[in-house]
Backbone bond lengths (Angstrom), bond angles and torsions (degrees), N, CA, C in turn:
res aa  C-N    CA-C-N  psi(-1)  N-CA   C-N-CA  omega(-1)  CA-C   N-CA-C  phi
1 X - - - 1.568 - - 1.577 101.33 -
2 X 1.362 109.03 127.65 1.395 119.91 172.39 1.644 108.02 -80.30
3 X 1.276 119.23 136.90 1.536 120.24 179.51 1.534 103.54 -118.66
4 X 1.347 111.35 131.02 1.446 122.19 174.47 1.541 113.13 -114.80
5 X 1.267 113.47 121.36 1.522 115.81 -179.02 1.486 113.40 -81.92
6 X 1.343 115.30 162.94 1.485 117.51 179.89 1.515 112.76 -72.43
7 X 1.374 109.89 153.18 1.482 116.10 176.43 1.502 109.24 -113.90
8 X 1.344 113.72 149.46 1.422 117.52 -177.29 1.551 111.83 -69.45
9 X 1.337 120.63 128.96 1.531 120.74 176.41 1.428 110.27 -54.09
10 X 1.316 119.69 -33.25 1.539 121.71 179.79 1.571 108.47 -65.44
11 X 1.305 113.70 -45.03 1.502 112.81 -176.89 1.541 113.59 -71.97
12 X 1.339 116.19 -35.61 1.415 119.47 -173.55 1.540 110.12 -62.18
13 X 1.321 116.69 -31.09 1.503 114.55 177.99 1.489 112.18 -61.62
14 X 1.316 123.21 -15.09 1.412 125.03 -175.38 1.571 113.16 -105.35
15 X 1.354 116.08 0.39 1.441 123.17 -174.46 1.528 108.63 -70.39
16 X 1.308 113.78 143.33 1.494 118.88 171.03 1.548 107.34 -78.25
17 X 1.289 112.71 168.67 1.552 116.61 171.05 1.553 110.54 -53.90
18 X 1.228 117.55 -45.91 1.454 123.37 -179.44 1.587 112.66 -54.78
19 X 1.332 110.26 -49.69 1.467 119.56 178.31 1.459 110.78 -60.79
20 X 1.385 119.04 -46.18 1.399 123.12 -178.04 1.562 112.76 -60.48
21 X 1.301 114.47 -37.44 1.426 119.54 176.41 1.469 113.50 -69.74
22 X 1.363 118.60 -36.79 1.458 122.50 173.68 1.506 112.71 -61.80
23 X 1.289 114.56 -36.10 1.496 116.58 -174.20 1.514 114.93 -88.29
24 X 1.339 118.45 -30.99 1.401 121.66 -172.14 1.505 120.28 -122.09
25 X 1.299 119.26 -19.24 1.471 125.64 -175.16 1.626 109.09 -87.07
26 X 1.325 113.35 129.02 1.444 117.87 174.73 1.534 106.18 -95.54
27 X 1.297 113.99 108.62 1.501 122.18 -167.38 1.620 106.28 -64.81
28 X 1.210 115.47 -54.23 1.550 120.61 -178.02 1.508 107.92 -126.10
29 X 1.351 112.51 132.03 1.497 117.48 176.22 1.473 112.63 -100.26
30 X 1.323 116.39 -42.40 1.413 122.68 -171.84 1.537 113.82 -101.63
31 X 1.314 113.81 124.49 1.531 117.38 176.14 1.528 106.45 -126.21
32 X 1.313 118.76 136.47 1.479 122.42 -177.81 1.567 108.90 -55.96
33 X 1.341 111.73 133.35 1.565 120.10 174.26 1.487 111.98 54.83
34 X 1.278 119.77 36.55 1.465 121.14 179.07 1.595 107.33 -142.33
35 X 1.348 114.45 150.39 1.379 122.23 165.34 1.497 110.90 -100.05
36 X 1.289 121.88 123.06 1.437 122.23 -177.36 1.518 109.77 -118.68
37 X 1.297 117.46 134.56 1.480 123.36 -177.76 1.507 109.34 -132.30
38 X 1.242 115.06 144.40 1.555 121.78 175.57 1.546 101.50 -130.94
39 X 1.338 114.85 124.29 1.482 123.84 172.18 1.460 107.60 -103.43
40 X 1.364 115.75 131.62 1.425 124.96 -178.41 1.505 109.90 -112.79
41 X 1.300 119.48 122.52 1.425 121.54 173.23 1.513 114.78 -68.48
42 X 1.414 113.52 -24.32 1.460 118.98 179.72 1.482 115.27 -56.96
43 X 1.262 115.94 -53.10 1.552 118.63 175.61 1.442 112.95 -111.36
44 X 1.277 119.96 5.62 1.463 123.57 -179.81 1.505 109.14 60.06
45 X 1.304 118.77 45.97 1.403 120.92 -177.67 1.569 109.95 -122.82
46 X 1.353 111.91 154.67 1.513 117.20 171.97 1.481 107.61 -112.85
47 X 1.271 118.86 128.13 1.495 126.50 173.92 1.533 104.12 -111.28
48 X 1.330 110.36 138.62 1.493 112.87 -178.38 1.503 111.46 -154.72
49 X 1.285 115.58 174.06 1.526 125.52 174.66 1.504 110.66 -153.99
50 X 1.240 116.28 150.18 1.489 123.37 172.44 1.477 109.83 -131.15
51 X 1.402 116.49 134.98 1.465 119.80 -177.35 1.503 107.58 -133.64
52 X 1.324 118.42 86.24 1.448 121.04 177.70 1.556 110.02 -75.59
53 X 1.291 120.54 122.39 1.456 122.88 -177.42 1.528 108.73 -115.58
54 X 1.411 114.53 -56.12 1.443 115.49 -176.91 1.530 114.78 -96.32
55 X 1.293 116.54 -0.22 1.437 120.63 -177.25 1.479 113.70 176.26
56 X 1.369 112.65 -170.45 1.552 111.11 179.32 1.596 109.81 -80.53
57 X 1.268 111.31 165.44 1.481 115.39 179.20 1.557 107.78 -112.87
């Protein structure tokens, strides 16, 4: 599980597009035969995906 820490609202106002993507964008959600999870301290949520291809996970 990937863990992302919270960012200061004061700092986020000055982030570039590249920095915003680094902090908040999940580049790839689905990976073959894996369960992938991202926990975000920002909203205290877990986002995830499972992609069984060759068998059960």
